N, C-alpha and C positions, 0 to 999 in steps of 0.2 A: 395212576399218577395224575395229580392235579395239573391244570393248565398253567398255574403260576410257577410251578417247580422249575421250569426251564426258561422262564421269562427273564429279560434283562433286569426288570425291577427287583425280582427276587434275588438275583445274584448281587445286586448292589446293596440290598438290605442285609445280606449275610455279613456278620462281623468277620474281619480278616482273622483267620485262625492260624495258629502256628502249624508248622509242618506236621504231616500225618505220620503216625508210628510205622505203618507198613512201608511208607516211602523211605524212611530211615533204614529199615531192614533191607530193602532192595538196594539202596545206595551202599550199605555196608557189604552186601554180597559182592558188589563189583569193585568197590574202592576202599573197603575197610580191612583192618587187621587186628586180631587179638594177639598181642606179642608179649613174650617174657624176655626182657633184656637181661643179660647176664654179663657181669664184669668182674675181673679179678680186682679185689680191693683188700689190701692187708689190714685195714681198719675193721673189717667185718669179722665177726667171731669165727666164721668158717671160711674166710678169705674170698668169698664170692658174694657180690652184691646182686640182688634180685629185684628187678623193677618191672612189675606188670604194667602194660600200657595198652590202651585202646586207641587206634588211629583211624582216621579217614583222610585220604589224599584227594586233592582235586586241583585242577588248573586254576591259575589266578583269575581266569575269565569267569569261573563259577564259584568264586570264594563266597558269594552271598549264600550259597547252599550250605557251606560249612558254618557260616554265621547263624543260619536258621537252626541247624542241628545243635550247635552250641547253646543257643537260646532255649531250645526244647529241653535239653538235659540240665541247663543252668549250672554248668561246671566245665572245667577244662579250659584250653586255650588254643589259639590258632597261630601258627608260625610258618615261616618259609620252610619247605620240606628239606632242602639241602642249602642252607644259608651261605655256604662257602663256594657253591657252584653257581656262577652268574648265568649259566645257560638253563638251569632248572627253574622253571617258572611255576612250579607246583607249590601248593600250601598244604598243611596238614593240621587237622583238628586232633588234639591229643588230650587224653584223660589219663593221668597217672595217680592222682590222689586216691589212696586206698579206700577212704570213706566214700568218695564219689563212685568208685568202682563197685563197692559192696552195696551201696544204697541207691544207686541210680542206673548204672550201666548194666550190671549183672541182672537185677530184677527186670529191667526192660527187655533184655534178650531172652529171658526165661518166659516172659509173658508173650513176646513176639519172636518166636524162634526163626532162625535162619533155615533155609531149605536145601542148602548145598552141603558139601563136605566141610565147609567153614563152620558149621554147627558143631562138629566134633572138636575143632580147635577152640571154639567158644567154651565148650564143656570143660576141656582141660584147663583153659584160662581161668574159669570160675573156680575150679577145684584148687588151683595154685593160689589164687588170691585168698581163698578161705583157709588154705594151709598156712599162709603167712599170717593171717588174722589170728590163727590158733597158736602162733609161735613156732611152728614146725621148721621154719627157715633158720632157726637158731641151733638146730641139731644137725649133725653131719648126715644122718640118714634122711632127714627131711630135705636138705639141700640136694642130696644125690637124687632123690625122687623127683624134685622140681626140675633139675637139669635134664634128667632122662625124659620127663614129660615135655619140657620145652622143645627138645629135639625131635619130638614126634608131631609137633604142630607145624602148620604153614609149610606144607610140602616137605615134611621131615627135616626141617632146619636147613633146607637147600641154600637159603640166602644168608646164612650166618657166617660171620668172618672167622670165628674161632671154632676149632674142632671140639666136639664133645669130650673126646679123650683128654685134651689139654685141660679143660675145666675140671674134669674128674681127678686128674693128676694133681691139680692145684688144691683140690679139696683134700686129697690124701696127704699132701705136704703140710696142710694146716695142722695135722696131728703131730708131725715131726717137729714143727717149729715150736709147739708148746712144750 
C-alpha cells in the first residue's frame, strides 16, 4: 500500500461517491423489508389488489441515509412511516413502481445478495413481481399462489392484519359474484 493512500491529501482528492452497494445491503438486512401488500378491492378482476413494495425504515435523525439510498437507486420516495401517529418519528423509503422494482431493486439484490433469511423473502418477492409482470395476477390461480407466497414471507406473515384464510375466501367469492 502506497504512502499516499491513507494521507489526508488523498482523502480530499477523492470525489464524494454515492453510498456503497454493500452498505445498502447491510442496511436492508437490518431495516429493510420486501413486502407484498394485499387488499380486498372489488374493482380488481380477482377482488384482491396486490402491491409489491420495497421499504427501508429509519429514524428521522438518520433520514439522510434514506436520501442517499434513494439517490443511489434513483427511484421511490421517502415519507413518514406512520403519518397519523404523532409519536412515531420514523421515515420510510418506499419503492412501489413495478418498472423500478424490475429494473433497479431486483437486479441490485440479485447482484448483491442478502446474507440472512431475508434473502428468501427477497427471492419470493422477486418471483411475485415477475408473476405480476407476466399477468398471472389476473388469474385466480395466480392470485392464490401470490397470497400463499406472501404469507410465507417476513416471519410467515406474522405482522399482517388480515388472515390468509379471509383473503382466500374473498378470492373464492369473486367467482360467485361473476
